[in-house]
N, C-alpha and C positions, 0 to 999 in steps of 0.2 A: 525209465528212459524211452523216448519215442524212437520209432524206426527212422532210418536215414531218409526214406521217402517222405515221411510225415514232417520231419525237421525241415527238409527242403521246401515242402509245400507251405509250411508256416513262414518260411523266409520269402518265397516268391509269389505265393498264391493270393496276395492282397490286391493285385492289379491284373488287368486283362493281359498286358504284356508279360507279366510274371507267370501267369497261368499258362500262356503259350510257351514260354521258355521252359517251365517245369515239364510240360507235356513232351517237348522235344527231348529233354534229358531222359525221361522215362523211355521214350522210343529209341534213344541211342543205347540205353542199357539193355533193352529187350526189342531188338530191331523189327521183329515180325509185326508188332503193333503199329509201326509206322505205315503199314499198308492201308490202314483205315483213316489216317490223319486225325487222330483223336484230340480233343481238347478236354483236359481234366479241369472241371469247374469247381469241384469241392472234394476235400479229403479230410476226414477226421476219424477218430476211433468209432468204429461201427458203421461208417458210411463213406461211399465214394460216388460222385456223379461224373459221368463221362459223356461228352457230346460229339456227335459226328454229323456231317451233312452229306446228303446224297450227292454223289459224283458218278460220272460215267463208269469209272473203274470199279465202283462198288455195286453196280447194277447187274441184275440177272437178265435173262432173255425177255422178260415181260416189263422191264423198265422200272422195277422196284429195287430196294436195297436187298442185296443178296443175303441169304440166311447165314452164311458163314461169316460175313462181315459183322452181323449182329452177335454171333457166337464169339468172335474175336473181341468185340466191344464188351460183352458180358464177362469174358475171362479177365480182361484188363481191369474193369471196375471191381469185380469180385476179388481179384488178387491184391489190388491196392487197398481195398477196404480191409481185407484180412491182414495185410502187412501193417496197416495203421492200428489195428485192434489188438493184435497179439503182443505179448511182452517182447522187448528187444532181444532177449536171450532165447527166443524161439524162432523156428523157421517154418516155412509152409511150402506145399506143392499141391497143385490141383490133382485130385484122385479120380473124380468122376463128374460128369456134367450131364444133366438132363434138361432139355429145352422144349418149349412149345412155341410154335409159330401161330399167332392168334389172328393176325390181320395183315394185309399187304402193307409194307412199310415204305414210306417215301418222305422226302424232304429232310428236315432237321430231326434227329433222333437223340434222345437222352436216356442213358442207362443209369439207373440208381441201384447200387448194391448195398445191402445191409448184412452185417455180420454180428452175431452175438459175442459177448465176452467169453474168454476161455474159462472153462469150468475149473481146471486144475493145471496151472502152468508148469507143474513138475512132471506131468504125464503126457505122453503122445496120445492124440485123439483126433477124431473127425470134427470138423467145424463146418457148418453150412452157410455159404453165402447165397442169399436170394437176390436175384436181379430182375428188375422190370425195365423194359425199354418202351418208352412212350414217344409218340409222334408230336408234332407241333400243336395238334388239337387236344393233346393230353390223353389220347387213347392208348391203352396198353396194346402193343403190336407183337410183343415177344416177351417170354419170361424164362428164367433159368434157375435151376438149383445146382449149385456147384459144391461138391464135397471137397473140402481142403483137408489134407493131412498136415496137422501141425505137431511139432515135436521140439523138445529142447535141443539147442545147438550143441554139437559135440565140442568138448573142450579139448584144446591141444592141437 
């Protein structure tokens, strides 16, 4: 059985309006992510693509997208990719995140998160989400490795 988020994306993700609506639903469930006004473009087992565009409220003092806005986008993409990848009877939480800022980021940015399959769905374990953020010229401006703690949901 697929996660609730993946089921909703399958229902709404076929159109631009549906992806916009799905993105708003996710931000309603996890309000902090609304600070970056994300658009979830793709969600499937093992992968999630999230897009943001540069806005004044996301800029730093030099006029580029703030590093923490990209961290927020990476956590959203990594979390959704993890949620879509793990079995429905497992849960996840971010445990650690290491990031690299590779180039000044501006304009439209797209984060692509990739997550491997769970090795043993009966056991708690670390799962690594790798995220690349690319600009409109397809240059990698930021990357992240997010360690997710995944474990079976408690029954009862």
